[in-house]
Biotite code that builds the C-alpha atoms (Angstrom):
import biotite.structure as struc

atoms = struc.array([
    struc.Atom([0.000, 0.000, 0.000], chain_id="A", res_id=1, res_name="MET", atom_name="CA", element="C"),
    struc.Atom([2.801, 2.406, 0.930], chain_id="A", res_id=2, res_name="ARG", atom_name="CA", element="C"),
    struc.Atom([4.587, 1.809, -2.418], chain_id="A", res_id=3, res_name="ASP", atom_name="CA", element="C"),
    struc.Atom([1.320, 2.485, -4.212], chain_id="A", res_id=4, res_name="ARG", atom_name="CA", element="C"),
    struc.Atom([0.908, 5.758, -2.304], chain_id="A", res_id=5, res_name="LEU", atom_name="CA", element="C"),
    struc.Atom([4.465, 6.787, -3.217], chain_id="A", res_id=6, res_name="LYS", atom_name="CA", element="C"),
    struc.Atom([3.752, 5.988, -6.858], chain_id="A", res_id=7, res_name="THR", atom_name="CA", element="C"),
    struc.Atom([0.560, 8.055, -6.882], chain_id="A", res_id=8, res_name="SER", atom_name="CA", element="C"),
    struc.Atom([2.438, 10.936, -5.212], chain_id="A", res_id=9, res_name="THR", atom_name="CA", element="C"),
    struc.Atom([5.100, 10.802, -7.930], chain_id="A", res_id=10, res_name="HIS", atom_name="CA", element="C"),
    struc.Atom([2.392, 10.475, -10.573], chain_id="A", res_id=11, res_name="THR", atom_name="CA", element="C"),
    struc.Atom([0.519, 13.636, -9.604], chain_id="A", res_id=12, res_name="TRP", atom_name="CA", element="C"),
    struc.Atom([3.797, 15.545, -9.282], chain_id="A", res_id=13, res_name="ARG", atom_name="CA", element="C"),
    struc.Atom([4.913, 14.352, -12.703], chain_id="A", res_id=14, res_name="ALA", atom_name="CA", element="C"),
    struc.Atom([1.586, 15.203, -14.327], chain_id="A", res_id=15, res_name="ILE", atom_name="CA", element="C"),
    struc.Atom([1.271, 18.582, -12.606], chain_id="A", res_id=16, res_name="ALA", atom_name="CA", element="C"),
    struc.Atom([4.862, 19.617, -13.272], chain_id="A", res_id=17, res_name="SER", atom_name="CA", element="C"),
    struc.Atom([4.697, 18.490, -16.919], chain_id="A", res_id=18, res_name="LEU", atom_name="CA", element="C"),
    struc.Atom([1.433, 20.372, -17.418], chain_id="A", res_id=19, res_name="ALA", atom_name="CA", element="C"),
    struc.Atom([2.966, 23.484, -15.859], chain_id="A", res_id=20, res_name="LEU", atom_name="CA", element="C"),
    struc.Atom([6.025, 23.160, -18.108], chain_id="A", res_id=21, res_name="CYS", atom_name="CA", element="C"),
    struc.Atom([3.753, 22.897, -21.161], chain_id="A", res_id=22, res_name="ALA", atom_name="CA", element="C"),
    struc.Atom([1.880, 26.011, -20.049], chain_id="A", res_id=23, res_name="ILE", atom_name="CA", element="C"),
    struc.Atom([5.216, 27.759, -19.453], chain_id="A", res_id=24, res_name="GLY", atom_name="CA", element="C"),
    struc.Atom([6.403, 26.857, -22.970], chain_id="A", res_id=25, res_name="VAL", atom_name="CA", element="C"),
    struc.Atom([3.113, 28.117, -24.444], chain_id="A", res_id=26, res_name="ALA", atom_name="CA", element="C"),
    struc.Atom([3.205, 31.427, -22.540], chain_id="A", res_id=27, res_name="LEU", atom_name="CA", element="C"),
    struc.Atom([6.893, 31.966, -23.300], chain_id="A", res_id=28, res_name="SER", atom_name="CA", element="C"),
    struc.Atom([6.326, 31.133, -26.977], chain_id="A", res_id=29, res_name="SER", atom_name="CA", element="C"),
    struc.Atom([3.479, 33.612, -27.187], chain_id="A", res_id=30, res_name="TYR", atom_name="CA", element="C"),
    struc.Atom([5.538, 36.383, -25.599], chain_id="A", res_id=31, res_name="THR", atom_name="CA", element="C"),
    struc.Atom([8.397, 35.579, -27.986], chain_id="A", res_id=32, res_name="LEU", atom_name="CA", element="C"),
    struc.Atom([6.016, 35.797, -30.937], chain_id="A", res_id=33, res_name="TRP", atom_name="CA", element="C"),
    struc.Atom([4.771, 39.143, -29.644], chain_id="A", res_id=34, res_name="VAL", atom_name="CA", element="C"),
    struc.Atom([8.360, 40.317, -29.224], chain_id="A", res_id=35, res_name="HIS", atom_name="CA", element="C"),
    struc.Atom([8.806, 39.947, -32.993], chain_id="A", res_id=36, res_name="TYR", atom_name="CA", element="C"),
    struc.Atom([5.212, 40.833, -33.955], chain_id="A", res_id=37, res_name="ARG", atom_name="CA", element="C"),
    struc.Atom([3.921, 43.436, -31.484], chain_id="A", res_id=38, res_name="PRO", atom_name="CA", element="C"),
    struc.Atom([0.675, 43.727, -33.441], chain_id="A", res_id=39, res_name="SER", atom_name="CA", element="C"),
    struc.Atom([-0.183, 40.153, -32.345], chain_id="A", res_id=40, res_name="ALA", atom_name="CA", element="C"),
    struc.Atom([-0.456, 41.232, -28.697], chain_id="A", res_id=41, res_name="LEU", atom_name="CA", element="C"),
    struc.Atom([-3.748, 40.621, -26.935], chain_id="A", res_id=42, res_name="VAL", atom_name="CA", element="C"),
    struc.Atom([-3.535, 42.381, -23.578], chain_id="A", res_id=43, res_name="CYS", atom_name="CA", element="C"),
    struc.Atom([-5.269, 44.994, -21.512], chain_id="A", res_id=44, res_name="VAL", atom_name="CA", element="C"),
    struc.Atom([-3.449, 48.291, -21.395], chain_id="A", res_id=45, res_name="SER", atom_name="CA", element="C"),
    struc.Atom([-4.677, 50.220, -18.387], chain_id="A", res_id=46, res_name="ALA", atom_name="CA", element="C"),
    struc.Atom([-2.665, 52.080, -15.799], chain_id="A", res_id=47, res_name="GLY", atom_name="CA", element="C"),
    struc.Atom([0.279, 50.006, -14.645], chain_id="A", res_id=48, res_name="SER", atom_name="CA", element="C"),
    struc.Atom([-0.718, 47.035, -16.817], chain_id="A", res_id=49, res_name="ILE", atom_name="CA", element="C"),
    struc.Atom([0.935, 47.364, -20.207], chain_id="A", res_id=50, res_name="ASP", atom_name="CA", element="C"),
    struc.Atom([2.250, 44.187, -21.795], chain_id="A", res_id=51, res_name="CYS", atom_name="CA", element="C"),
    struc.Atom([3.590, 45.980, -24.864], chain_id="A", res_id=52, res_name="GLN", atom_name="CA", element="C"),
    struc.Atom([5.696, 48.348, -22.757], chain_id="A", res_id=53, res_name="ALA", atom_name="CA", element="C"),
    struc.Atom([7.256, 45.378, -20.948], chain_id="A", res_id=54, res_name="VAL", atom_name="CA", element="C"),
    struc.Atom([7.681, 43.107, -23.976], chain_id="A", res_id=55, res_name="LEU", atom_name="CA", element="C"),
    struc.Atom([9.317, 45.825, -26.082], chain_id="A", res_id=56, res_name="THR", atom_name="CA", element="C"),
    struc.Atom([11.390, 47.490, -23.346], chain_id="A", res_id=57, res_name="SER", atom_name="CA", element="C"),
    struc.Atom([15.177, 47.493, -23.375], chain_id="A", res_id=58, res_name="ALA", atom_name="CA", element="C"),
    struc.Atom([14.992, 45.011, -20.487], chain_id="A", res_id=59, res_name="GLN", atom_name="CA", element="C"),
    struc.Atom([13.127, 42.469, -22.640], chain_id="A", res_id=60, res_name="SER", atom_name="CA", element="C"),
    struc.Atom([16.448, 41.515, -24.231], chain_id="A", res_id=61, res_name="VAL", atom_name="CA", element="C"),
    struc.Atom([19.487, 40.130, -22.402], chain_id="A", res_id=62, res_name="ILE", atom_name="CA", element="C"),
    struc.Atom([22.782, 40.026, -24.304], chain_id="A", res_id=63, res_name="VAL", atom_name="CA", element="C"),
    struc.Atom([20.845, 40.397, -27.541], chain_id="A", res_id=64, res_name="GLY", atom_name="CA", element="C"),
    struc.Atom([18.502, 37.486, -26.810], chain_id="A", res_id=65, res_name="ILE", atom_name="CA", element="C"),
    struc.Atom([14.806, 38.121, -26.124], chain_id="A", res_id=66, res_name="PRO", atom_name="CA", element="C"),
    struc.Atom([13.921, 37.000, -22.579], chain_id="A", res_id=67, res_name="VAL", atom_name="CA", element="C"),
    struc.Atom([11.155, 34.623, -23.767], chain_id="A", res_id=68, res_name="PRO", atom_name="CA", element="C"),
    struc.Atom([13.836, 32.405, -25.385], chain_id="A", res_id=69, res_name="TYR", atom_name="CA", element="C"),
    struc.Atom([15.223, 31.771, -21.909], chain_id="A", res_id=70, res_name="PHE", atom_name="CA", element="C"),
    struc.Atom([11.733, 30.858, -20.719], chain_id="A", res_id=71, res_name="GLY", atom_name="CA", element="C"),
    struc.Atom([11.246, 28.368, -23.543], chain_id="A", res_id=72, res_name="ILE", atom_name="CA", element="C"),
    struc.Atom([14.641, 26.727, -22.891], chain_id="A", res_id=73, res_name="VAL", atom_name="CA", element="C"),
    struc.Atom([13.938, 26.626, -19.150], chain_id="A", res_id=74, res_name="PHE", atom_name="CA", element="C"),
    struc.Atom([10.513, 25.000, -19.457], chain_id="A", res_id=75, res_name="PHE", atom_name="CA", element="C"),
    struc.Atom([11.594, 22.498, -22.126], chain_id="A", res_id=76, res_name="VAL", atom_name="CA", element="C"),
    struc.Atom([14.633, 21.417, -20.086], chain_id="A", res_id=77, res_name="ALA", atom_name="CA", element="C"),
    struc.Atom([12.604, 21.288, -16.883], chain_id="A", res_id=78, res_name="LEU", atom_name="CA", element="C"),
    struc.Atom([9.938, 19.279, -18.699], chain_id="A", res_id=79, res_name="GLY", atom_name="CA", element="C"),
    struc.Atom([12.553, 16.614, -19.366], chain_id="A", res_id=80, res_name="GLY", atom_name="CA", element="C"),
    struc.Atom([13.460, 16.587, -15.683], chain_id="A", res_id=81, res_name="LEU", atom_name="CA", element="C"),
    struc.Atom([9.768, 16.297, -14.767], chain_id="A", res_id=82, res_name="CYS", atom_name="CA", element="C"),
    struc.Atom([8.965, 13.225, -16.842], chain_id="A", res_id=83, res_name="LEU", atom_name="CA", element="C"),
    struc.Atom([7.507, 10.378, -14.754], chain_id="A", res_id=84, res_name="PRO", atom_name="CA", element="C"),
    struc.Atom([10.729, 8.369, -15.145], chain_id="A", res_id=85, res_name="ALA", atom_name="CA", element="C"),
    struc.Atom([12.725, 11.280, -13.731], chain_id="A", res_id=86, res_name="ALA", atom_name="CA", element="C"),
    struc.Atom([10.467, 11.569, -10.685], chain_id="A", res_id=87, res_name="TRP", atom_name="CA", element="C"),
    struc.Atom([11.048, 7.905, -9.771], chain_id="A", res_id=88, res_name="VAL", atom_name="CA", element="C"),
    struc.Atom([14.727, 7.852, -10.725], chain_id="A", res_id=89, res_name="SER", atom_name="CA", element="C"),
    struc.Atom([17.103, 6.470, -8.104], chain_id="A", res_id=90, res_name="THR", atom_name="CA", element="C"),
    struc.Atom([19.846, 8.739, -9.451], chain_id="A", res_id=91, res_name="GLU", atom_name="CA", element="C"),
    struc.Atom([20.320, 11.612, -7.000], chain_id="A", res_id=92, res_name="ALA", atom_name="CA", element="C"),
    struc.Atom([21.734, 13.909, -9.687], chain_id="A", res_id=93, res_name="TRP", atom_name="CA", element="C"),
    struc.Atom([18.371, 13.967, -11.513], chain_id="A", res_id=94, res_name="VAL", atom_name="CA", element="C"),
    struc.Atom([16.605, 15.335, -8.446], chain_id="A", res_id=95, res_name="HIS", atom_name="CA", element="C"),
    struc.Atom([19.414, 17.770, -7.633], chain_id="A", res_id=96, res_name="LEU", atom_name="CA", element="C"),
    struc.Atom([19.495, 19.156, -11.184], chain_id="A", res_id=97, res_name="VAL", atom_name="CA", element="C"),
    struc.Atom([15.689, 19.547, -11.141], chain_id="A", res_id=98, res_name="ARG", atom_name="CA", element="C"),
    struc.Atom([15.928, 21.342, -7.784], chain_id="A", res_id=99, res_name="LEU", atom_name="CA", element="C"),
    struc.Atom([18.744, 23.608, -9.031], chain_id="A", res_id=100, res_name="ALA", atom_name="CA", element="C"),
    struc.Atom([16.760, 24.381, -12.179], chain_id="A", res_id=101, res_name="ALA", atom_name="CA", element="C"),
    struc.Atom([13.656, 25.530, -10.299], chain_id="A", res_id=102, res_name="VAL", atom_name="CA", element="C"),
    struc.Atom([15.749, 27.602, -7.893], chain_id="A", res_id=103, res_name="ILE", atom_name="CA", element="C"),
    struc.Atom([17.416, 29.330, -10.847], chain_id="A", res_id=104, res_name="ILE", atom_name="CA", element="C"),
    struc.Atom([14.016, 29.707, -12.542], chain_id="A", res_id=105, res_name="GLY", atom_name="CA", element="C"),
    struc.Atom([12.485, 31.266, -9.450], chain_id="A", res_id=106, res_name="MET", atom_name="CA", element="C"),
    struc.Atom([15.461, 33.601, -9.046], chain_id="A", res_id=107, res_name="GLY", atom_name="CA", element="C"),
    struc.Atom([15.044, 34.660, -12.662], chain_id="A", res_id=108, res_name="SER", atom_name="CA", element="C"),
    struc.Atom([11.315, 35.248, -12.167], chain_id="A", res_id=109, res_name="ALA", atom_name="CA", element="C"),
    struc.Atom([11.997, 37.405, -9.109], chain_id="A", res_id=110, res_name="ILE", atom_name="CA", element="C"),
    struc.Atom([14.569, 39.410, -11.078], chain_id="A", res_id=111, res_name="TYR", atom_name="CA", element="C"),
    struc.Atom([12.079, 39.928, -13.920], chain_id="A", res_id=112, res_name="LEU", atom_name="CA", element="C"),
    struc.Atom([9.281, 40.947, -11.528], chain_id="A", res_id=113, res_name="ILE", atom_name="CA", element="C"),
    struc.Atom([11.571, 43.497, -9.872], chain_id="A", res_id=114, res_name="VAL", atom_name="CA", element="C"),
    struc.Atom([12.574, 44.781, -13.321], chain_id="A", res_id=115, res_name="THR", atom_name="CA", element="C"),
    struc.Atom([8.925, 45.143, -14.344], chain_id="A", res_id=116, res_name="GLU", atom_name="CA", element="C"),
    struc.Atom([7.975, 46.948, -11.144], chain_id="A", res_id=117, res_name="LEU", atom_name="CA", element="C"),
    struc.Atom([10.952, 49.249, -10.639], chain_id="A", res_id=118, res_name="PHE", atom_name="CA", element="C"),
    struc.Atom([12.619, 49.749, -14.022], chain_id="A", res_id=119, res_name="THR", atom_name="CA", element="C"),
    struc.Atom([9.873, 49.453, -16.637], chain_id="A", res_id=120, res_name="VAL", atom_name="CA", element="C"),
    struc.Atom([7.217, 50.462, -14.089], chain_id="A", res_id=121, res_name="LYS", atom_name="CA", element="C"),
    struc.Atom([4.629, 48.384, -15.942], chain_id="A", res_id=122, res_name="LYS", atom_name="CA", element="C"),
    struc.Atom([3.243, 44.871, -15.482], chain_id="A", res_id=123, res_name="ILE", atom_name="CA", element="C"),
    struc.Atom([2.785, 42.342, -18.256], chain_id="A", res_id=124, res_name="CYS", atom_name="CA", element="C"),
    struc.Atom([-0.064, 39.907, -17.582], chain_id="A", res_id=125, res_name="LEU", atom_name="CA", element="C"),
    struc.Atom([1.457, 37.269, -19.896], chain_id="A", res_id=126, res_name="TRP", atom_name="CA", element="C"),
    struc.Atom([4.768, 37.568, -18.059], chain_id="A", res_id=127, res_name="CYS", atom_name="CA", element="C"),
    struc.Atom([2.938, 37.305, -14.749], chain_id="A", res_id=128, res_name="THR", atom_name="CA", element="C"),
    struc.Atom([1.445, 34.050, -16.015], chain_id="A", res_id=129, res_name="GLY", atom_name="CA", element="C"),
    struc.Atom([4.963, 32.731, -16.656], chain_id="A", res_id=130, res_name="VAL", atom_name="CA", element="C"),
    struc.Atom([6.031, 33.822, -13.171], chain_id="A", res_id=131, res_name="HIS", atom_name="CA", element="C"),
    struc.Atom([3.040, 32.098, -11.528], chain_id="A", res_id=132, res_name="VAL", atom_name="CA", element="C"),
    struc.Atom([3.758, 28.882, -13.455], chain_id="A", res_id=133, res_name="VAL", atom_name="CA", element="C"),
    struc.Atom([7.424, 29.070, -12.411], chain_id="A", res_id=134, res_name="THR", atom_name="CA", element="C"),
    struc.Atom([6.400, 29.522, -8.777], chain_id="A", res_id=135, res_name="PHE", atom_name="CA", element="C"),
    struc.Atom([3.957, 26.604, -8.905], chain_id="A", res_id=136, res_name="ALA", atom_name="CA", element="C"),
    struc.Atom([6.510, 24.173, -10.336], chain_id="A", res_id=137, res_name="VAL", atom_name="CA", element="C"),
    struc.Atom([9.067, 25.521, -7.837], chain_id="A", res_id=138, res_name="PHE", atom_name="CA", element="C"),
    struc.Atom([6.730, 24.634, -4.960], chain_id="A", res_id=139, res_name="VAL", atom_name="CA", element="C"),
    struc.Atom([6.111, 21.129, -6.324], chain_id="A", res_id=140, res_name="ILE", atom_name="CA", element="C"),
    struc.Atom([9.809, 20.385, -6.752], chain_id="A", res_id=141, res_name="VAL", atom_name="CA", element="C"),
    struc.Atom([11.051, 21.984, -3.533], chain_id="A", res_id=142, res_name="VAL", atom_name="CA", element="C"),
    struc.Atom([8.475, 20.229, -1.368], chain_id="A", res_id=143, res_name="THR", atom_name="CA", element="C"),
    struc.Atom([9.183, 16.835, -2.946], chain_id="A", res_id=144, res_name="ALA", atom_name="CA", element="C"),
    struc.Atom([12.967, 16.819, -3.165], chain_id="A", res_id=145, res_name="THR", atom_name="CA", element="C"),
    struc.Atom([13.993, 16.216, 0.486], chain_id="A", res_id=146, res_name="PRO", atom_name="CA", element="C"),
    struc.Atom([11.949, 13.018, 0.793], chain_id="A", res_id=147, res_name="ALA", atom_name="CA", element="C"),
    struc.Atom([12.962, 11.794, -2.660], chain_id="A", res_id=148, res_name="ILE", atom_name="CA", element="C"),
    struc.Atom([16.631, 12.366, -1.887], chain_id="A", res_id=149, res_name="MET", atom_name="CA", element="C"),
    struc.Atom([16.326, 10.588, 1.447], chain_id="A", res_id=150, res_name="ALA", atom_name="CA", element="C"),
    struc.Atom([14.693, 7.566, -0.203], chain_id="A", res_id=151, res_name="ARG", atom_name="CA", element="C"),
    struc.Atom([17.481, 7.404, -2.780], chain_id="A", res_id=152, res_name="SER", atom_name="CA", element="C"),
    struc.Atom([20.040, 7.262, 0.046], chain_id="A", res_id=153, res_name="GLY", atom_name="CA", element="C"),
    struc.Atom([21.484, 10.659, -0.754], chain_id="A", res_id=154, res_name="SER", atom_name="CA", element="C"),
    struc.Atom([23.138, 12.786, 1.897], chain_id="A", res_id=155, res_name="SER", atom_name="CA", element="C"),
    struc.Atom([20.766, 15.661, 2.520], chain_id="A", res_id=156, res_name="LEU", atom_name="CA", element="C"),
    struc.Atom([20.668, 16.869, 6.115], chain_id="A", res_id=157, res_name="PRO", atom_name="CA", element="C"),
    struc.Atom([18.466, 14.660, 8.322], chain_id="A", res_id=158, res_name="ASP", atom_name="CA", element="C"),
    struc.Atom([16.036, 17.478, 9.132], chain_id="A", res_id=159, res_name="HIS", atom_name="CA", element="C"),
    struc.Atom([15.290, 17.961, 5.403], chain_id="A", res_id=160, res_name="ALA", atom_name="CA", element="C"),
    struc.Atom([14.173, 14.346, 5.045], chain_id="A", res_id=161, res_name="ALA", atom_name="CA", element="C"),
    struc.Atom([11.938, 14.632, 8.092], chain_id="A", res_id=162, res_name="GLU", atom_name="CA", element="C"),
    struc.Atom([9.745, 17.225, 6.399], chain_id="A", res_id=163, res_name="LEU", atom_name="CA", element="C"),
    struc.Atom([7.751, 14.892, 4.198], chain_id="A", res_id=164, res_name="ASP", atom_name="CA", element="C"),
    struc.Atom([7.767, 11.245, 5.202], chain_id="A", res_id=165, res_name="ASP", atom_name="CA", element="C"),
    struc.Atom([7.109, 9.750, 8.659], chain_id="A", res_id=166, res_name="PRO", atom_name="CA", element="C"),
    struc.Atom([8.928, 6.516, 7.735], chain_id="A", res_id=167, res_name="SER", atom_name="CA", element="C"),
    struc.Atom([12.009, 8.536, 6.846], chain_id="A", res_id=168, res_name="ILE", atom_name="CA", element="C"),
    struc.Atom([11.661, 10.530, 10.051], chain_id="A", res_id=169, res_name="ARG", atom_name="CA", element="C"),
    struc.Atom([11.807, 7.245, 11.956], chain_id="A", res_id=170, res_name="HIS", atom_name="CA", element="C"),
    struc.Atom([14.795, 6.082, 9.897], chain_id="A", res_id=171, res_name="LEU", atom_name="CA", element="C"),
    struc.Atom([16.768, 9.271, 10.448], chain_id="A", res_id=172, res_name="THR", atom_name="CA", element="C"),
    struc.Atom([16.020, 9.190, 14.172], chain_id="A", res_id=173, res_name="GLN", atom_name="CA", element="C"),
    struc.Atom([17.314, 5.610, 14.306], chain_id="A", res_id=174, res_name="ARG", atom_name="CA", element="C"),
    struc.Atom([20.426, 6.640, 12.366], chain_id="A", res_id=175, res_name="GLN", atom_name="CA", element="C"),
    struc.Atom([21.075, 9.433, 14.880], chain_id="A", res_id=176, res_name="ARG", atom_name="CA", element="C"),
    struc.Atom([20.690, 6.981, 17.752], chain_id="A", res_id=177, res_name="SER", atom_name="CA", element="C"),
    struc.Atom([23.163, 4.593, 16.120], chain_id="A", res_id=178, res_name="GLU", atom_name="CA", element="C"),
    struc.Atom([25.636, 7.419, 15.551], chain_id="A", res_id=179, res_name="GLN", atom_name="CA", element="C"),
    struc.Atom([25.353, 8.546, 19.172], chain_id="A", res_id=180, res_name="ASN", atom_name="CA", element="C"),
    struc.Atom([26.075, 5.044, 20.483], chain_id="A", res_id=181, res_name="THR", atom_name="CA", element="C"),
    struc.Atom([29.130, 4.631, 18.195], chain_id="A", res_id=182, res_name="SER", atom_name="CA", element="C"),
])
């Protein structure tokens, strides 16, 4: 029963994270299309909400590359790391790379939000959609990784493994007891 529960947990995480990556690719692709064809933009322009101002600003390009390209690459790569086989992989590096990717993605989203608010002084609703998707997949990955790493025998700190799985909590407590008696 417990193995079945673990499988269903991995299944919903895989499905949810893959769906979010697909949405992220779609939103990033649309904003890239709009970058090259501003007339294709469908967005409200009222007050501080102005997608065109954000998507055509000087900050919408980094080292000559439109920001949406980075979003597409991020979500495609993360999609590969969120396939069902990756979620059940016993290879610790898969989980660590997925965790590093979402941390970098979330850092990038925060940077872009700050840029929108304080440099461009406008908000893009399409960009906000990308940021929300990034945050959602970040939450899924960050909350799952400690328990997954503990099950794979990886060396995360004991308190990280205790966050998600009572059987691991018991195991790590027993390991501490054994270490203390050694």
